[in-house]
VOMARVO-325257 format. One record per residue (C-alpha): residue number from 1; residue in one letter; chain; z, x, y. Coordinates in steps of 0.05 Angstrom, whole numbers, plus 5000, padded with zeros to 4 digits. Layout:
   nr  rest  kette    up  east  north
  NUM     A      A     Z     X      Y
...
This chain:
   nr  rest  kette    up  east  north
    1     M      A  8162  7364   5689
    2     K      A  8101  7405   5672
    3     L      A  8069  7439   5731
    4     A      A  8003  7403   5721
    5     V      A  8034  7340   5752
    6     P      A  8029  7346   5829
    7     I      A  8094  7319   5856
    8     L      A  8064  7304   5925
    9     V      A  8013  7257   5894
   10     L      A  8070  7218   5862
   11     T      A  8107  7218   5927
   12     L      A  8050  7181   5961
   13     L      A  8057  7126   5909
   14     M      A  8131  7118   5916
   15     S      A  8164  7065   5957
   16     L      A  8230  7096   5978
   17     H      A  8288  7064   6013
   18     P      A  8338  7104   6055
   19     M      A  8408  7111   6027
   20     A      A  8461  7078   6069
   21     A      A  8514  7127   6089
   22     A      A  8565  7072   6088
   23     A      A  8553  7063   6014
   24     D      A  8580  7133   5998
   25     Q      A  8645  7129   5959
   26     P      A  8692  7186   5942
   27     P      A  8689  7207   5868
   28     A      A  8745  7189   5821
   29     K      A  8790  7250   5819
   30     N      A  8822  7229   5753
   31     A      A  8758  7210   5717
   32     A      A  8773  7217   5643
   33     W      A  8736  7264   5597
   34     Q      A  8723  7236   5528
   35     K      A  8738  7286   5474
   36     L      A  8683  7286   5422
   37     A      A  8708  7345   5382
   38     P      A  8749  7408   5394
   39     G      A  8715  7445   5451
   40     L      A  8667  7387   5466
   41     E      A  8678  7333   5519
   42     L      A  8634  7281   5552
   43     G      A  8646  7260   5624
   44     V      A  8611  7199   5653
   45     F      A  8619  7194   5728
   46     K      A  8595  7141   5777
   47     A      A  8558  7177   5832
   48     P      A  8593  7171   5900
   49     R      A  8524  7155   5929
   50     P      A  8489  7099   5891
   51     S      A  8416  7103   5873
   52     E      A  8368  7046   5887
   53     I      A  8352  7041   5813
   54     G      A  8391  7050   5749
   55     D      A  8466  7058   5736
   56     S      A  8478  7116   5785
   57     K      A  8518  7153   5731
   58     I      A  8523  7227   5720
   59     R      A  8532  7248   5648
   60     V      A  8562  7317   5635
   61     L      A  8573  7348   5567
   62     R      A  8626  7402   5574
   63     I      A  8621  7456   5521
   64     D      A  8671  7511   5504
   65     P      A  8629  7571   5481
   66     Q      A  8687  7594   5438
   67     H      A  8673  7534   5392
   68     Y      A  8598  7527   5401
   69     Q      A  8540  7574   5398
   70     L      A  8482  7564   5446
   71     K      A  8412  7566   5418
   72     L      A  8344  7570   5451
   73     L      A  8290  7535   5411
   74     S      A  8216  7539   5429
   75     A      A  8154  7509   5397
   76     S      A  8120  7576   5407
   77     A      A  8170  7610   5361
   78     F      A  8145  7572   5300
   79     E      A  8079  7579   5264
   80     K      A  8063  7505   5269
   81     G      A  8111  7491   5325
   82     R      A  8100  7431   5370
   83     P      A  8138  7397   5426
   84     L      A  8195  7352   5403
   85     T      A  8245  7307   5437
   86     A      A  8315  7334   5446
   87     K      A  8337  7288   5390
   88     Q      A  8283  7314   5343
   89     W      A  8299  7386   5360
   90     S      A  8372  7371   5343
   91     Q      A  8358  7335   5278
   92     Q      A  8310  7388   5253
   93     H      A  8354  7448   5271
   94     G      A  8424  7423   5260
   95     L      A  8445  7419   5333
   96     V      A  8504  7380   5360
   97     A      A  8469  7371   5427
   98     A      A  8406  7392   5464
   99     I      A  8378  7391   5535
  100     N      A  8314  7415   5568
  101     A      A  8312  7490   5574
  102     S      A  8265  7494   5634
  103     M      A  8200  7468   5663
  104     Y      A  8137  7487   5626
  105     Q      A  8064  7503   5636
  106     E      A  8000  7464   5621
  107     D      A  7996  7492   5551
  108     Y      A  8058  7451   5533
  109     R      A  8090  7514   5503
  110     S      A  8104  7567   5556
  111     S      A  8162  7564   5604
  112     V      A  8143  7574   5677
  113     S      A  8187  7637   5681
  114     L      A  8223  7687   5637
  115     M      A  8244  7659   5570
  116     R      A  8262  7700   5509
  117     T      A  8308  7709   5450
  118     K      A  8321  7771   5409
  119     A      A  8267  7750   5360
  120     H      A  8215  7715   5404
  121     I      A  8186  7721   5474
  122     N      A  8161  7655   5502
  123     N      A  8146  7682   5571
  124     P      A  8158  7755   5591
  125     R      A  8147  7744   5665
  126     L      A  8205  7749   5713
  127     S      A  8188  7702   5770
  128     K      A  8220  7695   5839
  129     D      A  8269  7642   5815
  130     M      A  8340  7665   5828
  131     T      A  8379  7643   5766
  132     I      A  8377  7665   5693
  133     L      A  8418  7632   5639
  134     V      A  8438  7686   5588
  135     F      A  8475  7683   5522
  136     D      A  8477  7718   5454
  137     R      A  8518  7775   5484
  138     K      A  8511  7845   5457
  139     T      A  8582  7867   5475
  140     P      A  8648  7829   5474
  141     N      A  8670  7850   5544
  142     V      A  8623  7801   5580
  143     P      A  8624  7725   5582
  144     R      A  8594  7690   5522
  145     V      A  8549  7650   5569
  146     K      A  8531  7666   5640
  147     I      A  8485  7643   5696
  148     I      A  8462  7705   5733
  149     D      A  8449  7697   5807
  150     R      A  8400  7751   5827
  151     Q      A  8419  7746   5900
  152     C      A  8489  7773   5887
  153     E      A  8483  7806   5819
  154     D      A  8442  7862   5790
  155     F      A  8398  7829   5738
  156     K      A  8372  7896   5712
  157     A      A  8443  7915   5693
  158     W      A  8462  7847   5665
  159     R      A  8400  7836   5623
  160     K      A  8419  7895   5579
  161     K      A  8481  7857   5557
  162     Y      A  8448  7794   5529
  163     S      A  8392  7778   5480
  164     T      A  8373  7708   5503
  165     M      A  8348  7692   5573
  166     V      A  8322  7629   5608
  167     Q      A  8301  7635   5680
  168     S      A  8298  7574   5725
  169     I      A  8309  7548   5796
  170     R      A  8377  7558   5827
  171     M      A  8416  7496   5848
  172     I      A  8486  7522   5865
  173     S      A  8492  7595   5887
  174     C      A  8544  7646   5869
  175     T      A  8580  7627   5934
  176     G      A  8580  7553   5915
  177     R      A  8526  7534   5964
  178     N      A  8474  7479   5955
  179     V      A  8410  7519   5962
  180     W      A  8360  7462   5953
  181     T      A  8324  7436   6016
  182     Q      A  8327  7361   6026
  183     Q      A  8263  7326   6005
  184     P      A  8238  7254   6000
  185     Q      A  8219  7258   5926
  186     K      A  8268  7229   5876
  187     W      A  8270  7232   5801
  188     S      A  8316  7239   5741
  189     T      A  8347  7308   5732
  190     A      A  8370  7352   5675
  191     A      A  8409  7415   5694
  192     I      A  8453  7468   5662
  193     G      A  8516  7492   5696
  194     I      A  8577  7536   5686
  195     D      A  8647  7517   5709
  196     K      A  8702  7563   5734
  197     Q      A  8730  7570   5664
  198     D      A  8663  7594   5637
  199     R      A  8650  7528   5601
  200     V      A  8578  7505   5596
  201     L      A  8556  7440   5628
  202     F      A  8496  7401   5603
  203     I      A  8481  7353   5661
  204     H      A  8437  7291   5659
  205     V      A  8425  7244   5717
  206     G      A  8380  7186   5696
  207     S      A  8378  7149   5762
  208     P      A  8330  7178   5813
  209     Y      A  8358  7223   5868
  210     S      A  8331  7280   5908
  211     T      A  8352  7347   5878
  212     H      A  8390  7363   5942
  213     D      A  8431  7299   5934
  214     V      A  8443  7313   5860
  215     I      A  8473  7380   5878
  216     D      A  8518  7349   5932
  217     I      A  8542  7298   5882
  218     L      A  8557  7351   5829
  219     K      A  8598  7390   5880
  220     Q      A  8639  7327   5896
  221     L      A  8654  7309   5823
  222     P      A  8715  7337   5787
  223     L      A  8673  7387   5748
  224     D      A  8700  7452   5776
  225     I      A  8628  7474   5775
  226     S      A  8612  7545   5798
  227     R      A  8538  7553   5785
  228     A      A  8480  7509   5764
  229     M      A  8405  7515   5751
  230     Y      A  8350  7464   5746
  231     A      A  8325  7449   5676
  232     E      A  8276  7391   5684
  233     G      A  8260  7330   5725
  234     G      A  8225  7263   5716
  235     P      A  8207  7231   5650
  236     Q      A  8217  7295   5609
  237     A      A  8290  7303   5631
  238     Q      A  8334  7287   5571
  239     L      A  8401  7300   5537
  240     Y      A  8418  7285   5465
  241     I      A  8488  7287   5434
  242     N      A  8508  7277   5362
  243     A      A  8581  7295   5351
  244     G      A  8613  7261   5292
  245     S      A  8610  7186   5303
  246     H      A  8586  7195   5374
  247     E      A  8510  7194   5383
  248     Q      A  8476  7183   5450
  249     E      A  8408  7198   5480
  250     F      A  8396  7199   5555
  251     V      A  8325  7199   5583
  252     G      A  8294  7202   5652
  253     N      A  8234  7183   5694
  254     Y      A  8205  7184   5764
  255     E      A  8228  7130   5812
  256     I      A  8157  7101   5815
  257     E      A  8161  7088   5740
  258     I      A  8233  7063   5735
  259     Q      A  8219  6992   5758
  260     Q      A  8228  6973   5686
  261     D      A  8294  6967   5648
  262     M      A  8325  7036   5641
  263     E      A  8345  7019   5570
  264     K      A  8272  7013   5550
  265     L      A  8253  7084   5571
  266     I      A  8235  7131   5515
  267     S      A  8245  7206   5508
  268     R      A  8185  7251   5512
  269     P      A  8169  7314   5471
  270     V      A  8185  7380   5506
  271     P      A  8169  7451   5482
  272     N      A  8235  7485   5497
  273     V      A  8308  7464   5492
  274     V      A  8376  7495   5497
  275     G      A  8421  7468   5443
  276     I      A  8490  7479   5415
  277     A      A  8513  7488   5343
  278     L      A  8584  7490   5317
  279     K      A  8606  7561   5303
  280     A      A  8622  7578   5231
  281     K      A  8695  7591   5218
  282     P      A  8709  7663   5198
  283     R      A  8724  7671   5125
  284     A      A  8794  7688   5106
  285     K      A  8801  7758   5078
  286     K      A  8819  7762   5005
  287     K      A  8885  7795   4988
  288     Q      A  8877  7861   4952
């Protein structure tokens, strides 16, 4: 969702229907996770609150950072870099999966807030947004991946411990609270979360919901989620997975544009993604 698109204009075009409270259903507590590979699982959950359009499913890729390394890829980091779909980013850079990193500016390259790796700065500006995804740790005594909440943690201290940073909008606070105000606008959502075992969650919701409702749904599902941040919304929201024999691509849209068959939607190029790659196994030491 690049900032050049005024959401309020889209809202005036939408024909929204109120959700019936009676339609809410409790989530399945024993929903199975499909193991794709060691340290990699896919959960597909039926939302307890159905959307007016689409399959109302929440897709969550659960990643153990002991097995997989997170990577931030940006078009601005390459001499002839250009926006790509999550699938294209994965295919060109050997990723197992990829999701939107954050919203971006009108230049189709720069993130709206702080985004950097050790080797490249996409945007040096620290905005007012409260969460920063960090990885590529500099010391082994901190989590491999962390979502810093600036309201309850000292970012100045934490930023010294990691090389890669992606700032975005907070969804679930460090106290587990839904911090998003309810709104009439609805769209597809891509988000990144952390569970209570420090596993990374790539979250994609193709059916249109308000962000407030997405957060409430995530808190009800058996995800053990502790923190989450917004990655993208609308037609740019996407998640691609290619693990062994399992390949899937999930795309999104605005409610106004999802009157068509969801299966016919296509993914759109984005300038920045967070992806995962399988960690190389350490070489065995030769006997002397």
